[in-house]
LOFI-497290 format. One record per residue (C-alpha): y, z, x; residue in three letters. Coordinates in steps of 0.05 Angstrom, whole numbers, padded with zeros to 5 digits, always signed. Each point is the difference from the previous one (the first is absolute). Example, Ala and Ser with C-alpha at 12.3 -4.5 7.8 and 13.67 -1.06 7.14 Angstrom:
-00090+00156+00246ala +00069-00013+00027ser 
***
This chain:
-00106-00397+00826met -00056-00040+00041thr +00026-00065-00031his +00067+00009+00028ile -00034+00015+00068arg -00053-00057-00003leu +00076-00042-00020phe +00034+00028+00059leu -00060-00022+00051ile -00009-00066-00027ala +00066-00014+00008cys +00000+00027+00073phe -00063-00048+00024phe +00037-00062-00030phe +00070+00014+00031his -00046+00010+00055ser -00038-00064+00008thr +00063-00038-00018ala +00039+00028+00057ala -00060-00022+00050ser -00005-00063-00027ala +00074-00017+00006ala +00004+00031+00063ser -00064-00043+00027glu +00023-00054+00060thr -00025-00067+00008ala +00023-00049+00064trp +00024-00080-00022lys -00003-00040+00063met +00007-00076+00011val -00021-00034+00059gln -00009-00066+00033lys -00060-00019+00043glu -00006-00061+00040lys -00059-00034-00039trp -00002+00036-00061leu +00073-00008-00023gly +00044+00059-00036thr -00036+00049-00043gln +00024+00055-00046thr -00045+00071+00014ile +00005+00064-00036asn -00044+00063+00025phe -00004+00067-00024ala -00042+00068+00010ser -00049-00036-00048asn +00003-00080-00002gly +00024-00065+00039val +00026-00063-00034lys +00013-00064+00044ile +00033-00063-00031val -00001-00063+00032asn +00052-00037-00046ala -00012-00068+00053gly -00069-00001-00016arg -00004+00029-00060gly -00051+00055+00003phe +00002+00075-00001ser -00050+00054+00022ile +00001+00066-00023val -00040+00063+00028ser +00000+00066-00029lys -00028+00072-00006ala -00048+00027-00001pro -00046-00059+00010asp +00041-00039+00039trp -00029-00062-00032asp +00035-00062+00019val +00021-00047-00048val +00032-00071+00018leu +00032-00038-00069tyr +00045-00059-00016arg +00036+00000-00066glu +00008-00078+00006asp -00070-00019-00002asp -00020+00065-00043lys -00053+00022+00049ile -00015+00058+00039phe -00053+00028+00047cys -00026+00077+00013arg -00032+00019+00061leu -00023+00070+00028lys +00039+00018+00061arg -00047-00011+00053gln -00016-00065-00029gln +00078-00025+00012tyr -00011+00018+00066tyr -00060-00038+00017asn +00028-00065-00037ser +00064+00008+00053val -00040+00024+00060ala +00036+00071+00000phe -00025+00059+00032arg +00025+00068-00016val +00010+00037+00065ser +00053+00058+00005his +00019+00048+00046gly +00011-00042+00065his +00065+00015+00043thr +00048-00048-00018pro +00040-00039+00067gly +00057+00017+00039lys +00065+00017-00044val +00048-00051+00017leu +00062+00022-00043lys +00016+00028-00065ile +00009-00045-00061tyr +00044+00022-00062thr -00025-00039-00063ile +00032+00023-00067gly -00011+00069-00004pro -00045+00012+00050val -00012-00011+00076thr -00054-00010+00033ala -00026-00022+00076pro -00023-00068+00030met -00065+00007+00032his -00025-00052+00062tyr -00065-00033-00010thr -00027-00054+00041pro +00023-00064-00052tyr +00051+00032-00040his +00055+00066-00004asn -00007+00033-00069asp +00053+00051-00035val -00051+00046-00039ile +00019+00056-00044lys -00042+00051-00037arg +00024+00010-00066phe -00008+00072-00032glu -00054+00002-00049asn -00011-00071+00008val -00080+00002+00009pro -00043-00044+00048val -00027-00036-00058glu +00063-00027-00005val +00010-00026+00071glu -00057-00021+00006asp +00012-00047-00064met +00065-00033+00033leu -00038-00005+00071ser -00050-00037-00036ser +00042-00041-00040tyr +00037-00029+00067phe -00067-00001+00039arg +00025+00043+00047ala -00029+00056+00044asn -00016+00073-00039cys +00059+00046+00027val +00019+00066-00017asp +00062-00011-00045gly +00031-00060-00036ile +00033-00061+00049val +00073-00018-00019leu +00006-00046+00062arg -00042-00036+00033ser +00027-00040+00063val -00038-00052+00045ser +00001+00016+00074asn -00043-00056+00024ser +00059-00050+00010ile +00011+00031+00071gly +00002+00059+00035lys +00036+00034+00049ser -00019-00014+00066lys +00020+00074+00034ala -00035+00044-00054asp -00039-00041-00063ala -00022+00068-00028ser +00080+00011-00016val +00020-00064-00023phe +00034-00013-00060met +00002-00068-00035pro +00063-00029-00015ile +00003-00015-00069asp +00016-00080+00011met +00036-00019-00078gly -00059+00035-00025gly -00066-00043+00037ile -00023+00060+00027ala +00001+00049-00057val -00065-00003-00039leu +00019+00048-00058arg +00065+00025-00017glu +00019+00055-00056thr +00058-00032-00035leu +00015+00057-00047ser -00033+00075-00008leu +00024+00041-00056asn -00032+00069-00033lys +00000-00004-00071val -00017+00042-00060ala -00081-00003-00008tyr -00014-00043-00071asn -00080-00021-00017pro +00024-00066-00024leu +00017-00026+00073asp -00081+00010+00019phe -00023-00028-00072gln -00046-00062+00006val +00014-00043-00063pro -00043-00005-00060lys -00037-00062-00030asn -00023-00032+00069leu -00060-00031+00005arg -00051+00018+00057pro -00017-00046+00055val -00046+00025+00061asn +00031-00050+00050asp +00068+00030+00042ile +00015-00072+00018lys +00015-00009-00076gln +00050+00058+00011ile +00035-00020+00058thr +00010-00071-00008thr +00009-00012-00078gly -00026-00065-00040lys +00068-00037+00013ala -00009+00006+00081lys -00075-00018-00007arg +00022-00063-00041lys +00054-00011+00042glu -00046+00002+00063ala -00058-00051-00038glu +00059-00048-00021ser +00014-00008+00076ile -00064+00001+00025phe -00024-00060-00057leu +00068-00039+00026asp -00022+00007+00067met -00071-00032-00027gly -00041+00063+00005val -00034+00011-00071gly -00047-00024-00055asp +00052-00033-00042glu +00030-00040+00056leu -00030-00060-00011gly +00005+00010-00079val +00078+00006+00012arg +00004-00061+00055glu -00043-00038-00065gln +00063+00021-00051arg +00049-00019+00042arg -00028-00076+00021ser -00013-00005-00085asn 
***
């Protein structure tokens, strides 16, 4: 009888755990940023991963320590930093609790609605997602080299093109063919939580320089070749001598 009870208790806990894992959700977002290009972002209550396919690198930060791992799969390298180390490297300062500017309008982006707030240089659509901690919000703000906000910026539009003479405080920018759009959410979907979406590949070699991650060996070689052809570099004389021979 005791064995049957233990078996039933074990079944109860197994099904409870499985149901909890199945019901856990995450978000998948694709954003285009004026300077960084397009990135795919997965975030949940315990982690965030940013993939910049155009530049070939990814960033992962997960609970409980929220260390930041940057890596490149093409060069098979990674760099691990403490959260504050990473913030220092991109000059990001954590400053929560400030009051956002006046609400200009309400946007619907994917399955969510969020207000656009006026700020002196750009108007931002900011959304606070349920069960998404400030560590995720801060990671995204620091990645985009933006100010710390209470929430996640879904859209950012410059308002410095030209302000309304009647009332600059309620000026709404005109999207002139996307010229004024600094950041745009292309898609936003609620998805089932998958731990694989937040994993770092194995068999990567550690490096200490973030620039090696964000630029990549191929890009550095291309830049070096351009400088050499321009006459900047120690190898230019040797190359010119080879050409003359």
